[in-house]
Biopython code that builds the backbone (N, CA, C, O; Angstrom):
import numpy as np
from Bio.PDB.StructureBuilder import StructureBuilder

atoms = [
    (1, "MET", "N", (-47.546, 27.677, -71.163)),
    (1, "MET", "CA", (-48.327, 26.906, -71.117)),
    (1, "MET", "C", (-48.674, 26.477, -69.758)),
    (1, "MET", "O", (-49.677, 25.818, -69.482)),
    (2, "ALA", "N", (-47.811, 26.876, -68.946)),
    (2, "ALA", "CA", (-47.539, 26.307, -67.301)),
    (2, "ALA", "C", (-48.009, 27.449, -67.181)),
    (2, "ALA", "O", (-48.846, 27.157, -66.326)),
    (3, "GLU", "N", (-48.237, 29.144, -67.437)),
    (3, "GLU", "CA", (-47.982, 29.646, -66.257)),
    (3, "GLU", "C", (-50.481, 29.555, -67.174)),
    (3, "GLU", "O", (-51.471, 29.575, -66.442)),
    (4, "LEU", "N", (-50.497, 29.511, -68.026)),
    (4, "LEU", "CA", (-52.245, 28.930, -68.105)),
    (4, "LEU", "C", (-52.517, 28.383, -67.809)),
    (4, "LEU", "O", (-53.731, 28.352, -68.010)),
    (5, "PHE", "N", (-52.069, 27.366, -67.084)),
    (5, "PHE", "CA", (-52.741, 26.210, -67.025)),
    (5, "PHE", "C", (-52.499, 26.859, -65.105)),
    (5, "PHE", "O", (-53.110, 26.063, -64.392)),
    (6, "LYS", "N", (-52.107, 27.518, -64.593)),
    (6, "LYS", "CA", (-51.654, 28.093, -63.287)),
    (6, "LYS", "C", (-52.808, 28.904, -63.400)),
    (6, "LYS", "O", (-53.381, 29.139, -62.337)),
    (7, "LEU", "N", (-53.254, 29.355, -64.360)),
    (7, "LEU", "CA", (-53.800, 31.068, -63.931)),
    (7, "LEU", "C", (-55.189, 30.151, -63.969)),
    (7, "LEU", "O", (-55.985, 30.556, -63.122)),
    (8, "TYR", "N", (-55.611, 29.177, -64.631)),
    (8, "TYR", "CA", (-56.867, 28.570, -64.661)),
    (8, "TYR", "C", (-57.562, 27.611, -64.792)),
    (8, "TYR", "O", (-58.578, 27.230, -65.373)),
    (9, "ARG", "N", (-55.925, 26.923, -63.362)),
    (9, "ARG", "CA", (-56.713, 25.194, -62.189)),
    (9, "ARG", "C", (-57.665, 25.019, -63.014)),
    (9, "ARG", "O", (-57.882, 24.552, -64.132)),
    (10, "TRP", "N", (-58.773, 26.113, -61.158)),
    (10, "TRP", "CA", (-59.286, 25.222, -61.467)),
    (10, "TRP", "C", (-61.063, 25.368, -62.467)),
    (10, "TRP", "O", (-62.033, 24.650, -62.224)),
    (11, "PRO", "N", (-61.026, 26.291, -63.362)),
    (11, "PRO", "CA", (-62.476, 25.292, -64.109)),
    (11, "PRO", "C", (-61.530, 25.194, -64.925)),
    (11, "PRO", "O", (-61.879, 25.908, -65.865)),
    (12, "LEU", "N", (-60.351, 24.670, -65.205)),
    (12, "LEU", "CA", (-59.887, 23.538, -65.981)),
    (12, "LEU", "C", (-60.491, 22.056, -65.663)),
    (12, "LEU", "O", (-61.059, 21.210, -66.353)),
    (13, "LEU", "N", (-59.951, 22.173, -63.757)),
    (13, "LEU", "CA", (-60.530, 20.975, -63.496)),
    (13, "LEU", "C", (-61.252, 20.523, -63.555)),
    (13, "LEU", "O", (-61.250, 19.321, -63.820)),
    (14, "GLY", "N", (-62.658, 21.441, -63.273)),
    (14, "GLY", "CA", (-64.145, 21.522, -62.964)),
    (14, "GLY", "C", (-64.782, 21.037, -63.987)),
    (14, "GLY", "O", (-65.558, 20.087, -63.887)),
    (15, "GLY", "N", (-64.370, 21.987, -65.699)),
    (15, "GLY", "CA", (-64.526, 21.081, -66.547)),
    (15, "GLY", "C", (-63.991, 19.358, -67.036)),
    (15, "GLY", "O", (-64.713, 18.460, -67.468)),
    (16, "LEU", "N", (-62.830, 19.335, -66.838)),
    (16, "LEU", "CA", (-62.432, 17.952, -66.556)),
    (16, "LEU", "C", (-63.369, 16.782, -66.185)),
    (16, "LEU", "O", (-63.981, 15.863, -66.729)),
    (17, "SER", "N", (-63.106, 17.418, -64.727)),
    (17, "SER", "CA", (-64.261, 16.746, -63.905)),
    (17, "SER", "C", (-66.183, 16.703, -64.670)),
    (17, "SER", "O", (-66.784, 15.847, -64.020)),
    (18, "GLY", "N", (-66.616, 16.993, -65.160)),
    (18, "GLY", "CA", (-67.584, 17.290, -65.388)),
    (18, "GLY", "C", (-68.140, 16.358, -66.887)),
    (18, "GLY", "O", (-69.119, 15.766, -67.342)),
    (19, "LEU", "N", (-66.517, 16.799, -67.261)),
    (19, "LEU", "CA", (-66.522, 15.521, -68.252)),
    (19, "LEU", "C", (-66.609, 14.388, -68.324)),
    (19, "LEU", "O", (-67.020, 13.754, -69.296)),
    (20, "ILE", "N", (-66.169, 13.899, -67.129)),
    (20, "ILE", "CA", (-65.661, 12.557, -66.434)),
    (20, "ILE", "C", (-67.507, 12.128, -65.690)),
    (20, "ILE", "O", (-68.209, 11.132, -65.513)),
    (21, "LEU", "N", (-67.555, 13.243, -65.526)),
    (21, "LEU", "CA", (-69.054, 12.864, -65.078)),
    (21, "LEU", "C", (-70.237, 12.515, -65.438)),
    (21, "LEU", "O", (-70.996, 11.851, -64.732)),
    (22, "GLY", "N", (-70.605, 13.123, -67.072)),
    (22, "GLY", "CA", (-71.741, 13.448, -67.414)),
    (22, "GLY", "C", (-70.583, 11.507, -68.601)),
    (22, "GLY", "O", (-71.051, 10.432, -68.228)),
    (23, "LEU", "N", (-69.659, 11.396, -69.465)),
    (23, "LEU", "CA", (-69.873, 10.427, -69.605)),
    (23, "LEU", "C", (-70.214, 9.296, -69.022)),
    (23, "LEU", "O", (-70.802, 8.484, -69.737)),
    (24, "LEU", "N", (-69.963, 8.947, -67.667)),
    (24, "LEU", "CA", (-69.973, 8.476, -66.610)),
    (24, "LEU", "C", (-71.849, 7.876, -66.796)),
    (24, "LEU", "O", (-72.463, 6.824, -66.614)),
    (25, "PHE", "N", (-72.206, 9.459, -67.313)),
    (25, "PHE", "CA", (-73.922, 9.162, -67.124)),
    (25, "PHE", "C", (-74.851, 8.199, -67.715)),
    (25, "PHE", "O", (-75.731, 7.357, -67.538)),
    (26, "LEU", "N", (-73.746, 9.160, -68.917)),
    (26, "LEU", "CA", (-74.975, 8.051, -69.861)),
    (26, "LEU", "C", (-74.040, 6.883, -70.531)),
    (26, "LEU", "O", (-74.281, 6.478, -71.668)),
    (27, "THR", "N", (-72.763, 6.281, -69.606)),
    (27, "THR", "CA", (-72.677, 4.984, -70.110)),
    (27, "THR", "C", (-72.600, 3.791, -69.499)),
    (27, "THR", "O", (-72.550, 2.676, -70.019)),
    (28, "LEU", "N", (-72.589, 4.272, -67.682)),
    (28, "LEU", "CA", (-73.499, 3.204, -66.661)),
    (28, "LEU", "C", (-74.756, 3.597, -66.143)),
    (28, "LEU", "O", (-75.639, 2.757, -65.971)),
    (29, "GLY", "N", (-74.950, 5.003, -65.832)),
    (29, "GLY", "CA", (-76.293, 4.991, -66.073)),
    (29, "GLY", "C", (-75.961, 6.121, -64.285)),
    (29, "GLY", "O", (-74.848, 6.124, -63.758)),
    (30, "PHE", "N", (-77.191, 6.936, -63.683)),
    (30, "PHE", "CA", (-77.143, 7.439, -62.534)),
    (30, "PHE", "C", (-77.325, 6.427, -61.592)),
    (30, "PHE", "O", (-76.600, 6.769, -60.657)),
    (31, "PHE", "N", (-77.861, 5.403, -61.302)),
    (31, "PHE", "CA", (-76.830, 5.235, -59.806)),
    (31, "PHE", "C", (-75.739, 4.570, -59.751)),
    (31, "PHE", "O", (-74.849, 4.485, -58.906)),
    (32, "LYS", "N", (-75.932, 4.066, -60.849)),
    (32, "LYS", "CA", (-74.208, 3.094, -61.007)),
    (32, "LYS", "C", (-72.786, 4.202, -60.344)),
    (32, "LYS", "O", (-71.812, 3.978, -59.625)),
    (33, "THR", "N", (-73.405, 5.600, -61.141)),
    (33, "THR", "CA", (-72.455, 6.130, -61.323)),
    (33, "THR", "C", (-72.711, 7.158, -59.728)),
    (33, "THR", "O", (-71.901, 7.808, -59.068)),
    (34, "LEU", "N", (-73.693, 6.998, -59.608)),
    (34, "LEU", "CA", (-73.443, 8.138, -57.941)),
    (34, "LEU", "C", (-72.465, 6.300, -56.612)),
    (34, "LEU", "O", (-71.827, 6.561, -55.593)),
    (35, "LEU", "N", (-72.621, 5.229, -56.968)),
    (35, "LEU", "CA", (-71.992, 4.111, -56.006)),
    (35, "LEU", "C", (-70.595, 4.352, -56.626)),
    (35, "LEU", "O", (-69.827, 4.721, -55.738)),
    (36, "ILE", "N", (-70.191, 4.300, -57.434)),
    (36, "ILE", "CA", (-68.675, 4.640, -57.803)),
    (36, "ILE", "C", (-68.427, 6.148, -56.545)),
    (36, "ILE", "O", (-67.869, 6.001, -55.458)),
    (37, "ILE", "N", (-68.860, 7.186, -56.936)),
    (37, "ILE", "CA", (-68.720, 8.438, -56.617)),
    (37, "ILE", "C", (-68.467, 8.822, -55.221)),
    (37, "ILE", "O", (-67.696, 9.666, -54.765)),
    (38, "GLY", "N", (-69.565, 7.743, -54.448)),
    (38, "GLY", "CA", (-69.733, 7.220, -53.087)),
    (38, "GLY", "C", (-68.737, 6.213, -52.815)),
    (38, "GLY", "O", (-68.881, 5.736, -51.689)),
    (39, "LEU", "N", (-68.131, 5.909, -53.228)),
    (39, "LEU", "CA", (-66.927, 4.707, -52.882)),
    (39, "LEU", "C", (-65.878, 4.794, -53.149)),
    (39, "LEU", "O", (-65.008, 3.926, -53.068)),
    (40, "THR", "N", (-65.756, 6.357, -53.681)),
    (40, "THR", "CA", (-63.797, 7.280, -54.136)),
    (40, "THR", "C", (-64.261, 7.675, -52.667)),
    (40, "THR", "O", (-63.616, 7.023, -51.846)),
    (41, "LEU", "N", (-65.035, 8.404, -52.170)),
    (41, "LEU", "CA", (-65.016, 9.840, -51.771)),
    (41, "LEU", "C", (-65.093, 8.725, -50.157)),
    (41, "LEU", "O", (-64.418, 9.353, -49.341)),
    (42, "ILE", "N", (-65.475, 7.780, -49.658)),
    (42, "ILE", "CA", (-64.942, 6.793, -48.480)),
    (42, "ILE", "C", (-63.958, 6.047, -48.711)),
    (42, "ILE", "O", (-63.548, 5.284, -47.836)),
    (43, "GLY", "N", (-63.336, 6.124, -50.036)),
    (43, "GLY", "CA", (-61.486, 5.947, -50.180)),
    (43, "GLY", "C", (-60.879, 7.492, -49.736)),
    (43, "GLY", "O", (-59.755, 7.770, -49.317)),
    (44, "ILE", "N", (-61.607, 8.047, -49.893)),
    (44, "ILE", "CA", (-60.579, 8.660, -49.425)),
    (44, "ILE", "C", (-60.286, 9.696, -48.714)),
    (44, "ILE", "O", (-59.375, 10.524, -48.691)),
    (45, "LEU", "N", (-61.630, 9.401, -47.897)),
    (45, "LEU", "CA", (-61.882, 9.701, -46.283)),
    (45, "LEU", "C", (-60.937, 8.855, -45.592)),
    (45, "LEU", "O", (-59.914, 9.248, -45.032)),
    (46, "VAL", "N", (-61.547, 7.109, -45.708)),
    (46, "VAL", "CA", (-59.819, 6.176, -45.613)),
    (46, "VAL", "C", (-58.663, 6.467, -45.170)),
    (46, "VAL", "O", (-58.024, 6.204, -44.152)),
    (47, "GLY", "N", (-58.486, 7.101, -46.174)),
    (47, "GLY", "CA", (-56.713, 7.459, -46.993)),
    (47, "GLY", "C", (-56.374, 8.501, -46.374)),
    (47, "GLY", "O", (-55.200, 8.710, -46.067)),
    (48, "PHE", "N", (-57.299, 9.275, -46.108)),
    (48, "PHE", "CA", (-56.476, 10.721, -45.085)),
    (48, "PHE", "C", (-56.562, 10.452, -44.263)),
    (48, "PHE", "O", (-55.491, 10.670, -43.696)),
    (49, "TYR", "N", (-57.715, 9.728, -43.180)),
    (49, "TYR", "CA", (-57.368, 9.241, -42.001)),
    (49, "TYR", "C", (-56.205, 7.991, -41.009)),
    (49, "TYR", "O", (-55.952, 7.793, -39.820)),
    (50, "LEU", "N", (-55.848, 7.500, -42.113)),
    (50, "LEU", "CA", (-54.718, 7.074, -42.976)),
    (50, "LEU", "C", (-53.226, 7.554, -42.457)),
    (50, "LEU", "O", (-52.302, 7.233, -41.708)),
    (51, "ALA", "N", (-53.609, 8.433, -43.283)),
    (51, "ALA", "CA", (-53.009, 9.678, -43.002)),
    (51, "ALA", "C", (-52.421, 10.421, -41.629)),
    (51, "ALA", "O", (-51.229, 10.577, -41.360)),
    (52, "GLN", "N", (-53.123, 10.676, -41.139)),
    (52, "GLN", "CA", (-53.527, 11.382, -40.361)),
    (52, "GLN", "C", (-52.752, 10.508, -39.160)),
    (52, "GLN", "O", (-51.665, 10.820, -38.674)),
    (53, "THR", "N", (-53.502, 9.421, -38.818)),
    (53, "THR", "CA", (-52.904, 8.273, -37.565)),
    (53, "THR", "C", (-51.977, 7.527, -37.988)),
    (53, "THR", "O", (-51.702, 6.502, -37.364)),
    (54, "ASN", "N", (-51.291, 7.880, -39.147)),
    (54, "ASN", "CA", (-50.027, 7.199, -39.457)),
    (54, "ASN", "C", (-50.332, 5.332, -38.728)),
    (54, "ASN", "O", (-49.641, 4.697, -37.932)),
    (55, "TRP", "N", (-51.364, 5.030, -39.285)),
    (55, "TRP", "CA", (-51.918, 3.670, -38.566)),
    (55, "TRP", "C", (-51.299, 2.522, -39.332)),
    (55, "TRP", "O", (-51.548, 1.419, -38.844)),
    (56, "LEU", "N", (-50.477, 2.528, -40.524)),
    (56, "LEU", "CA", (-49.935, 2.482, -41.461)),
    (56, "LEU", "C", (-48.709, 1.573, -41.376)),
    (56, "LEU", "O", (-48.405, 0.382, -41.450)),
    (57, "GLN", "N", (-48.168, 2.789, -41.177)),
    (57, "GLN", "CA", (-46.455, 3.196, -41.305)),
    (57, "GLN", "C", (-46.400, 1.679, -39.588)),
    (57, "GLN", "O", (-45.948, 0.535, -39.627)),
    (58, "ARG", "N", (-47.270, 2.675, -38.000)),
    (58, "ARG", "CA", (-46.861, 2.325, -37.118)),
    (58, "ARG", "C", (-47.370, 0.112, -37.235)),
    (58, "ARG", "O", (-47.206, -0.681, -36.308)),
    (59, "TRP", "N", (-47.921, -0.215, -38.582)),
    (59, "TRP", "CA", (-48.894, -1.454, -39.253)),
    (59, "TRP", "C", (-47.682, -2.992, -39.358)),
    (59, "TRP", "O", (-47.571, -4.122, -38.883)),
    (60, "PHE", "N", (-46.737, -1.743, -40.642)),
    (60, "PHE", "CA", (-46.078, -2.557, -40.811)),
    (60, "PHE", "C", (-44.745, -2.187, -40.527)),
    (60, "PHE", "O", (-43.939, -2.272, -41.454)),
    (61, "LYS", "N", (-44.238, -1.670, -39.084)),
    (61, "LYS", "CA", (-42.507, -1.396, -38.763)),
    (61, "LYS", "C", (-42.244, -2.980, -38.179)),
    (61, "LYS", "O", (-41.123, -3.321, -37.801)),
]
sb = StructureBuilder()
sb.init_structure("model")
sb.init_model(0)
sb.init_chain("A")
sb.init_seg("    ")
for serial, (resi, resn, name, xyz) in enumerate(atoms, 1):
    if name == "N":
        sb.init_residue(resn, " ", resi, " ")
    sb.init_atom(name, np.array(xyz, "f"), 0.0, 1.0, " ", f" {name:<3s}", serial, name[0])
structure = sb.get_structure()
């Protein structure tokens, strides 16, 4: 099973993300789904920035 997942990791993740997006479109609507995607991307960017600058580690020392 682990070999199968390793071999088809990206197609499986793409299919899963497509399923999640499809369900969000059907349940929430187009613009609310875009808002969720946008806020998630902003959160990812902020997380990468904080990880690169070690800002949180310096703040909580």
